[in-house]
SEMIKE-901955 format. One record per atom (N, C-alpha, C, CB): x, y, z. Coordinates in pm, whole numbers, padded with zeros to 5 digits, always signed. Glycine has a CB too. Layout:
XYZ;...
This chain:
+01727-04924-04620;+01648-04802-04634;+01741-04682-04652;+01555-04781-04511;+01713-04596-04751;+01800-04482-04778;+01791-04380-04666;+01763-04418-04912;+01905-04322-04630;+01906-04217-04530;+01865-04085-04592;+02044-04205-04465;+01835-03986-04505;+01792-03856-04555;+01900-03788-04639;+01754-03766-04439;+02027-03825-04618;+02136-03764-04693;+02166-03837-04823;+02260-03759-04609;+02097-03948-04851;+02126-04028-04969;+02088-03952-05096;+02051-04161-04962;+02167-03967-05203;+02133-03898-05329;+01992-03929-05379;+02233-03936-05435;+01947-04053-05363;+01813-04087-05413;+01705-04008-05341;+01787-04237-05397;+01726-03982-05212;+01628-03903-05135;+01625-03759-05185;+01662-03906-04984;+01742-03702-05210;+01749-03565-05260;+01686-03555-05400;+01894-03516-05264;+01714-03653-05485;+01655-03652-05619;+01503-03662-05609;+01711-03769-05703;+01453-03749-05522;+01309-03759-05502;+01249-03629-05453;+01277-03871-05405;+01322-03559-05365;+01272-03432-05311;+01262-03326-05419;+01363-03383-05198;+01362-03316-05507;+01358-03213-05610;+01250-03244-05713;+01495-03201-05679;+01227-03372-05744;+01117-03407-05834;+00983-03366-05772;+01118-03559-05864;+00966-03393-05644;+00840-03357-05577;+00821-03205-05576;+00837-03411-05431;+00927-03131-05551;+00917-02985-05549;+00879-02932-05687;+01051-02921-05502;+00946-02983-05792;+00916-02933-05926;+00772-02967-05966;+01014-02991-06028;+00724-03084-05925;+00585-03119-05957;+00486-03036-05876;+00561-03268-05931;+00514-03018-05748;+00423-02939-05664;+00412-02796-05713;+00470-02941-05518;+00525-02740-05759;+00526-02601-05803;+00494-02587-05952;+00660-02539-05774;+00484-02700-06022;+00455-02701-06167;+00556-02614-06243;+00312-02650-06194;+00685-02642-06222;+00788-02564-06288;+00868-02653-06384;+00882-02500-06184;+00919-02588-06488;+01009-02654-06583;+01152-02610-06550;+00972-02620-06731;+01244-02703-06526;+01381-02663-06491;+01460-02618-06612;+01453-02778-06423;+01495-02490-06618;+01585-02441-06722;+01726-02489-06696;+01581-02288-06730;+01758-02505-06570;+01887-02560-06528;+01865-02633-06396;+01997-02448-06513;+01949-02733-06372;+01939-02812-06249;+02077-02862-06213;+01839-02931-06266;+02112-02844-06086;+02237-02898-06033;+02206-02973-05904;+02342-02784-06008;+02263-03091-05891;+02246-03171-05770;+02383-03221-05727;+02147-03291-05794;+02414-03201-05600;+02537-03256-05544;+02516-03281-05396;+02658-03161-05569;+02623-03306-05324;+02609-03341-05182;+02557-03226-05097;+02742-03387-05128;+02562-03103-05148;+02514-02988-05072;+02366-02962-05091;+02592-02865-05110;+02305-03020-05195;+02164-02998-05220;+02133-02990-05368;+02118-02872-05152;+02011-02946-05398;+01964-02933-05536;+01926-02789-05564;+01843-03027-05563;+01965-02740-05683;+01938-02602-05722;+01869-02601-05858;+02070-02519-05725;+01751-02541-05861;+01668-02536-05982;+01658-02392-06028;+01527-02597-05956;+01669-02371-06158;+01644-02240-06218;+01523-02253-06309;+01769-02187-06298;+01427-02162-06296;+01305-02169-06375;+01251-02029-06398;+01198-02257-06306;+01155-02016-06489;+01094-01886-06514;+00970-01868-06428;+01059-01871-06663;+00938-01742-06402;+00815-01712-06331;+00695-01751-06416;+00809-01563-06294;+00586-01785-06350;+00465-01826-06420;+00405-01709-06496;+00362-01883-06320;+00336-01741-06606;+00276-01638-06690;+00183-01547-06612;+00201-01701-06806;+00113-01602-06512;+00020-01521-06433;+00092-01413-06353;-00059-01609-06339;+00221-01432-06325;+00298-01333-06251;+00360-01229-06342;+00408-01401-06170;+00350-01250-06473;+00417-01161-06568;+00320-01069-06641;+00492-01242-06669;+00199-01059-06592;+00101-00971-06658;+00136-00825-06637;-00039-01000-06606;+00203-00795-06526;+00255-00661-06502;+00406-00670-06502;+00201-00601-06368;+00472-00594-06589;+00616-00603-06602;+00684-00479-06546;+00655-00622-06748;+00808-00494-06503;+00882-00383-06443;+01030-00400-06473;+00857-00376-06291;+01107-00295-06446;+01252-00298-06460;+01314-00241-06333;+01298-00217-06585;+01428-00296-06296;+01500-00252-06177;+01608-00151-06211;+01561-00369-06105;+01693-00117-06113;+01697-00177-05978;+01579-00133-05893;+01827-00140-05908;+01551-00213-05791;+01434-00191-05706;+01478-00144-05567;+01351-00319-05696;+01380-00095-05493;+01405-00052-05355;+01313-00130-05262;+01381+00103-05340;+01346-00137-05133;+01258-00210-05039;+01114-00158-05041;+01314-00199-04898;+01096-00028-05068;+00961+00027-05071;+00898+00020-05209;+00962+00170-05023;+00969-00042-05304;+00918-00055-05440;+00957-00192-05495;+00972+00058-05531;+00904-00300-05436;+00942-00435-05480;+00884-00466-05617;+00896-00540-05377;+00945-00556-05691;+00894-00591-05824;+00760-00664-05814;+00995-00679-05899;+00661-00620-05890;+00529-00685-05884;+00532-00830-05930;+00429-00607-05968;+00622-00864-06023;+00632-01002-06070;+00664-01096-05953;+00739-01014-06181;+00761-01055-05873;+00802-01138-05760;+00690-01150-05657;+00928-01082-05695;+00619-01041-05633;+00509-01045-05536;+00399-01140-05583;+00451-00905-05514;+00369-01138-05712;+00269-01230-05767;+00314-01374-05753;+00240-01197-05914;+00443-01398-05775;+00494-01533-05760;+00487-01579-05616;+00638-01541-05810;+00509-01491-05521;+00497-01528-05380;+00355-01575-05351;+00534-01408-05289;+00256-01502-05404;+00116-01542-05383;+00090-01680-05444;+00020-01438-05444;+00143-01703-05566;+00121-01832-05632;+00189-01945-05555;+00174-01827-05776;+00309-01922-05507;+00382-02024-05433;+00314-02056-05301;+00525-01979-05407;+00257-01956-05239;+00186-01979-05113;+00072-02078-05132;+00132-01847-05056;+00000-02065-05243;-00109-02157-05271;-00056-02297-05302;-00194-02105-05388;+00048-02303-05382;+00106-02431-05421;+00162-02508-05302;+00215-02410-05524;+00227-02435-05212;+00292-02500-05098;+00196-02529-04984;+00405-02413-05048;+00075-02475-04990;-00019-02495-04880;-00064-02641-04869;-00140-02405-04898;-00052-02717-04978;-00093-02857-04973;+00009-02943-04899;-00114-02912-05114;+00130-02892-04885;+00236-02966-04814;+00314-02866-04730;+00330-03043-04914;+00255-02816-04619;+00320-02712-04540;+00459-02755-04492;+00233-02675-04419;+00555-02664-04505;+00692-02693-04467;+00766-02560-04449;+00762-02783-04573;+00875-02561-04373;+00953-02437-04358;+01010-02392-04492;+01067-02458-04256;+00991-02264-04523;+01045-02208-04647;+01105-02071-04618;+00935-02199-04756;+01202-02035-04698;+01259-01899-04695;+01244-01842-04834;+01411-01900-04650;+01189-01720-04842;+01166-01655-04970;+01240-01522-04971;+01015-01634-04996;+01320-01499-05075;+01397-01376-05087;+01371-01314-05223;+01548-01402-05067;+01327-01188-05223;+01312-01114-05348;+01446-01049-05380;+01198-01006-05337;+01499-01083-05497;+01629-01031-05540;+01604-00920-05643;+01719-01145-05600;+01619-00796-05600;+01585-00684-05687;+01700-00590-05713;+01473-00607-05628;+01824-00637-05702;+01938-00549-05720;+01980-00529-05864;+02052-00602-05645;+01925-00607-05956;+01964-00596-06096;+01855-00537-06182;+02003-00730-06150;+01872-00544-06313;+01771-00486-06403;+01643-00565-06408;+01827-00474-06541;+01649-00695-06373;+01531-00780-06377;+01507-00841-06239;+01547-00890-06484;+01381-00862-06204;+01351-00920-06072;+01378-01069-06068;+01206-00893-06034;+01418-01118-05952;+01436-01260-05927;+01372-01294-05793;+01586-01299-05929;+01339-01420-05777;+01281-01467-05652;+01348-01598-05615;+01126-01485-05663;+01398-01607-05493;+01466-01727-05446;+01380-01796-05341;+01605-01693-05389;+01345-01922-05368;+01269-02004-05273;+01362-02112-05220;+01142-02067-05341;+01376-02119-05088;+01461-02218-05025;+01376-02308-04936;+01575-02151-04944;+01393-02438-04951;+01324-02537-04869;+01431-02615-04793;+01234-02632-04957;+01471-02568-04676;+01586-02626-04605;+01569-02773-04571;+01611-02550-04479;+01449-02814-04533;+01428-02954-04494;+01451-03048-04611;+01287-02973-04438;+01422-03001-04731;+01440-03085-04850;+01575-03062-04916;+01328-03057-04950;+01648-02960-04874;+01776-02922-04934;+01761-02886-05081;+01878-03034-04917;+01651-02816-05112;+01620-02776-05249;+01600-02625-05253;+01494-02850-05302;+01660-02558-05351;+01635-02417-05375;+01586-02400-05518;+01763-02332-05349;+01495-02306-05536;+01440-02276-05669;+01452-02127-05691;+01290-02324-05682;+01521-02087-05798;+01531-01945-05832;+01443-01917-05954;+01680-01905-05861;+01353-01821-05938;+01260-01782-06043;+01311-01654-06110;+01116-01761-05986;+01315-01655-06243;+01358-01539-06319;+01253-01506-06424;+01497-01562-06384;+01263-01387-06480;+01175-01351-06592;+01237-01403-06721;+01152-01195-06599;+01159-01417-06828;+01214-01475-06952;+01337-01403-07004;+01109-01473-07059;+01343-01271-06991;+01458-01196-07041;+01587-01227-06964;+01430-01046-07033;+01571-01278-06844;+01686-01308-06758;+01723-01456-06761;+01656-01265-06615;+01650-01533-06840;+01675-01677-06846;+01790-01708-06941;+01548-01753-06890;+01854-01823-06925;+01960-01861-07019;+01904-01872-07160;+02026-01994-06976;+01984-01843-07261;+01935-01857-07399;+01906-02003-07430;+02038-01800-07500;+01807-02024-07515;+01773-02161-07551;+01623-02183-07552;+01838-02259-07456;+01586-02305-07582;+01446-02343-07597;+01374-02341-07462;+01435-02482-07660;+01255-02280-07463;+01168-02285-07346;+01030-02332-07392;+01160-02145-07276;+00980-02442-07337;+00848-02490-07380;+00737-02396-07337;+00822-02631-07325;+00627-02399-07411;+00509-02324-07369;+00460-02378-07235;+00397-02332-07476;+00395-02293-07159;+00355-02331-07023;+00260-02450-07020;+00290-02213-06953;+00185-02472-07130;+00091-02584-07133;+00153-02712-07190;-00032-02547-07214;+00281-02707-07226;+00350-02823-07281;+00443-02879-07174;+00430-02786-07412;+00399-02988-07110;+00475-03044-06999;+00557-03167-07041;+00381-03082-06884;+00568-03190-07173;+00639-03308-07221;+00782-03313-07171;+00637-03312-07373;+00856-03204-07190;+00998-03203-07157;+01021-03212-07007;+01064-03078-07212;+00950-03131-06930;+00968-03136-06784;+00922-03270-06728;+00891-03022-06717;+00818-03328-06787;+00773-03460-06741;+00878-03566-06766;+00645-03499-06810;+00944-03560-06883;+01048-03658-06913;+01170-03639-06823;+01089-03648-07060;+01202-03514-06788;+01311-03490-06693;+01280-03557-06560;+01333-03338-06672;+01158-03542-06512;+01120-03604-06385;+01126-03756-06393;+00980-03559-06344;+01082-03812-06505;+01087-03958-06522;+01232-04007-06519;+01018-04000-06654;+01320-03936-06588;+01461-03974-06589;+01522-03963-06450;+01539-03888-06687;+01486-03860-06377;+01537-03845-06240;+01488-03957-06150;+01496-03709-06181;+01362-03994-06163;+01308-04103-06082;+01374-04236-06119;+01155-04113-06100;+01403-04254-06247;+01474-04375-06291;+01613-04381-06226;+01486-04377-06446;+01683-04268-06225;+01814-04263-06161;+01803-04289-06012;+01880-04127-06185;+01705-04227-05946;+01689-04246-05802;+01663-04392-05769;+01575-04158-05748;+01580-04459-05849;+01552-04600-05824;+01676-04685-05836;+01447-04649-05920;+01762-04655-05934;+01885-04732-05950;+01979-04710-05833;+01955-04696-06081;+01982-04588-05779;+02069-04559-05665;+02018-04627-05537;+02079-04408-05643;+01885-04632-05522;+01830-04703-05406;+01865-04851-05414;+01677-04685-05399;+01854-04909-05533;+01890-05050-05550;+02037-05072-05520;+01857-05097-05693;+02121-04980-05564;+02264-04988-05535;+02289-04981-05386;+02341-04877-05607;+02222-04885-05319;+02240-04870-05175;+02195-04992-05098;+02167-04750-05125;+02086-05056-05142;+02040-05176-05075;+02136-05291-05090;+01907-05216-05128;+02206-05294-05203;+02301-05403-05228;+02434-05381-05156;+02326-05419-05378;+02478-05254-05151;+02611-05225-05096;+02607-05149-04963;+02690-05146-05197;+02488-05140-04904;+02473-05076-04773;+02511-04928-04777;+02558-05148-04668;+02458-04858-04871;+02481-04714-04878;+02498-04666-05020;+02603-04677-04796;+02455-04542-05045;+02465-04482-05176;+02585-04388-05182;+02336-04407-05211;+02676-04408-05275;+02788-04315-05289;+02741-04182-05347;+02898-04376-05379;+02815-04074-05325;+02772-03941-05372;+02784-03927-05523;+02853-03831-05305;+02696-03846-05579;+02699-03814-05722;+02689-03663-05738;+02584-03885-05799;+02719-03615-05857;+02681-03480-05898;+02604-03494-06029;+02806-03386-05913;+02509-03405-06050;+02424-03410-06170;+02404-03269-06222;+02287-03477-06139;+02414-03254-06353;+02385-03127-06418;+02292-03151-06536;+02516-03056-06464;+02205-03053-06562;+02107-03062-06669;+02137-02955-06774;+01963-03046-06614;+02140-02996-06899;+02155-02901-07010;+02060-02943-07122;+02303-02895-07061;+02048-02858-07226;+01953-02883-07333;+02018-02866-07470;+01832-02790-07319;+02102-02960-07512;+02157-02954-07648;+02048-02988-07751;+02277-03050-07663;+02074-02950-07875;+01981-02985-07984;+01967-03136-07993;+02030-02927-08119;+01845-03182-08022;+01820-03325-08037;+01856-03367-08179;+01671-03358-08006;+01956-03451-08197;+01996-03492-08332;+01889-03574-08403;+02124-03571-08325;+01792-03626-08328;+01687-03709-08388;+01555-03634-08405;+01666-03833-08303;+01559-03500-08393;+01434-03423-08395;+01360-03441-08528;+01464-03274-08373;+01429-03427-08639;+01362-03438-08769;+01303-03577-08788;+01459-03405-08884;+01377-03678-08745;+01326-03815-08757;+01203-03834-08668;+01435-03916-08720;+01208-03777-08547;+01097-03797-08452;+00970-03724-08494;+01139-03750-08315;+00984-03619-08574;+00866-03539-08612;+00823-03561-08756;+00895-03392-08591;+00895-03645-08826;+00860-03669-08967;+00719-03725-08978;+00961-03766-09033;+00637-03660-09060;+00502-03707-09083;+00400-03660-08981;+00501-03852-09086;+00444-03591-08876;+00348-03543-08776;+00277-03418-08826;+00419-03515-08641;+00147-03404-08798;+00078-03278-08829;+00143-03163-08753;-00072-03287-08795;+00131-03043-08807;+00198-02927-08748;+00160-02907-08602;+00166-02802-08827;+00031-02930-08569;-00012-02904-08430;+00052-03001-08333;-00164-02914-08419;+00089-03120-08378;+00157-03215-08291;+00309-03197-08296;+00121-03359-08330;+00359-03154-08410;+00502-03131-08425;+00550-03026-08325;+00535-03086-08568;+00465-02925-08303;+00503-02818-08210;+00517-02868-08066;+00400-02707-08215;+00458-02983-08036;+00466-03036-07900;+00596-03114-07874;+00347-03126-07873;+00666-03148-07982;+00790-03224-07968;+00907-03127-07951;+00813-03317-08092;+00979-03131-07841;+01088-03035-07821;+01203-03061-07917;+01138-03041-07677;+01263-02955-07971;+01377-02971-08062;+01509-02995-07989;+01390-02850-08151;+01502-03008-07859;+01621-03031-07777;+01604-03160-07698;+01647-02911-07681;+01713-03208-07644;+01708-03322-07553;+01752-03274-07415;+01798-03440-07603;+01679-03315-07314;+01717-03282-07176;+01829-03378-07134;+01594-03292-07077;+01950-03326-07130;+02068-03410-07105;+02103-03404-06957;+02188-03364-07191;+02085-03517-06889;+02116-03529-06746;+02249-03603-06733;+02002-03603-06668;+02354-03528-06701;+02488-03584-06691;+02520-03614-06544;+02594-03487-06753;+02550-03739-06516;+02576-03784-06378;+02725-03818-06364;+02487-03907-06342;+02789-03753-06269;+02930-03777-06241;+02942-03879-06128;+03003-03643-06204;+03005-03994-06159;+03025-04099-06059;+03173-04113-06024;+02969-04233-06112;+03248-04005-06031;+03392-04013-06010;+03429-04056-05868;+03455-03880-06039;+03335-04045-05775;+03363-04086-05637;+03318-04229-05609;+03296-03992-05540;+03270-04298-05711;+03235-04439-05698;+03362-04524-05704;+03134-04483-05809;+03361-04633-05632;+03466-04733-05651;+03432-04816-05775;+03481-04824-05523;+03528-04898-05818;+03501-04984-05934;+03386-05079-05905;+03627-05064-05971;+03380-05131-05784;+03270-05221-05746;+03137-05148-05749;+03295-05280-05607;+03134-05024-05699;+03010-04947-05697;+02964-04913-05838;+03029-04819-05616;+03056-04879-05927;+03017-04848-06065;+02959-04971-06134;+03139-04796-06145;+03023-05085-06115;+02971-05207-06177;+02834-05243-06123;+03068-05323-06155;+02815-05229-05992;+02686-05260-05932;+02579-05161-05977;+02696-05259-05779;+02617-05033-05995;+02520-04934-06041;+02482-04959-06187;+02576-04792-06025;+02579-04997-06270;+02547-05034-06408;+02444-05147-06410;+02675-05076-06485;+02464-05246-06324;+02370-05358-06316;+02231-05308-06273;+02421-05465-06217;+02228-05215-06178;+02101-05163-06128;+02029-05084-06237;+02122-05074-06005;+02103-05008-06316;+02042-04933-06426;+01981-05027-06530;+02146-04841-06493;+02057-05129-06566;+02006-05225-06664;+01883-05299-06612;+02116-05326-06702;+01885-05333-06484;+01773-05406-06425;+01647-05321-06419;+01808-05455-06286;+01664-05189-06404;+01549-05099-06393;+01492-05060-06528;+01589-04973-06317;+01565-05084-06636;+01521-05041-06769;+01403-05125-06816;+01637-05052-06869;+01318-05062-06899;+01210-05135-06963;+01267-05231-07065;+01109-05037-07029;+01187-05326-07109;+01235-05429-07201;+01284-05370-07333;+01126-05530-07228;+01223-05258-07379;+01263-05199-07506;+01341-05069-07487;+01141-05173-07592;+01388-05043-07366;+01462-04920-07339;+01610-04942-07371;+01444-04876-07191;+01666-04866-07466;+01807-04886-07500;+01898-04840-07386;+01843-04810-07630;+01998-04920-07357;+02099-04887-07256;+02233-04902-07325;+02088-04980-07127;+02289-04790-07369;+02405-04793-07456;+02533-04760-07379;+02387-04697-07571;+02641-04832-07407;+02769-04799-07343;+02824-04667-07397;+02872-04912-07366;+02894-04595-07311;+02958-04469-07348;+03107-04493-07365;+02930-04357-07242;+03167-04429-07464;+03311-04444-07486;+03387-04412-07358;+03358-04353-07602;+03475-04503-07317;+03552-04483-07194;+03484-04540-07072;+03577-04338-07173;+03361-04590-07088;+03287-04646-06977;+03162-04565-06947;+03374-04654-06853;+03075-04620-06865;+02949-04553-06835;+02838-04598-06927;+02967-04404-06844;+02718-04545-06903;+02600-04584-06979;+02517-04461-07016;+02514-04684-06900;+02440-04474-07123;+02350-04369-07166;+02217-04432-07205;+02410-04287-07285;+02106-04365-07168;+01974-04416-07204;+01880-04299-07227;+01919-04509-07095;+01784-04320-07317;+01682-04218-07345;+01552-04258-07279;+01663-04199-07496;+01486-04157-07219;+01351-04173-07166;+01269-04059-07225;+01349-04171-07008;+01206-04083-07339;+01134-03978-07408;+01230-03871-07458;+01028-03916-07316;+01207-03749-07416;+01291-03637-07459;+01408-03612-07364;+01207-03510-07470;+01429-03701-07268;+01540-03688-07173;+01643-03797-07198;+01488-03696-07029;+01768-03759-07177;+01878-03854-07191;+01957-03856-07060;+01970-03816-07312;+01972-03974-07004;+02049-03992-06881;+02185-04049-06918;+01975-04085-06780;+02290-03978-06880;+02427-04024-06907;+02503-04035-06775;+02500-03927-07005;+02551-04154-06746;+02630-04173-06625;+02775-04197-06664;+02575-04292-06540;+02864-04131-06592;+03005-04136-06625;+03065-04271-06588;+03081-04024-06556;+03186-04300-06638;+03254-04424-06596;+03272-04429-06445;+03391-04435-06664;
């Protein structure tokens, strides 16, 4: 059974948080210290816009609206949370910390988000595939831990490079469906540099065993494996 500090437990926690809050991760980092998610504020919180810097007696309305939305979302699974409104810059930010889960979520406005593709709020294809890829990774780590009596630490980062297969994937699709296909791939890069050779080999076996019958599991130059799950790509290092 995985311990609370096991990577698979942390990955499961961040997936649950992102689903409960209905957020799309613009960026994601996971390591032994916890999980950190960057996302945009919901459209309902952006109906009134403001510019900073802000004062304690003049908090940003966007952040206050997000607090109300988060309160409703989190009420289904009550847990200790810390909420901080960050108003020292030109744009408002909101930091949500869930200490028991070791997950933090920072909400920003679109102007403050990293450059790149952002799906429409009603298009959950990309965020759904990210969650599926994370669950696939967590399952492989649990299998590894059961075999070797413990899960070794990993680090994970999420980025969104252009999808080289976008034109092929959308060829022949009507325009209304083409718009639903993201032009980027959610690239989940997993660093296994702290694995022993035995652990890496056992994890490779666990990944292959967890794959669907038609799911490609391709070797990476220098070692490691890469696999696609919809619009997400999971890459594990040697």
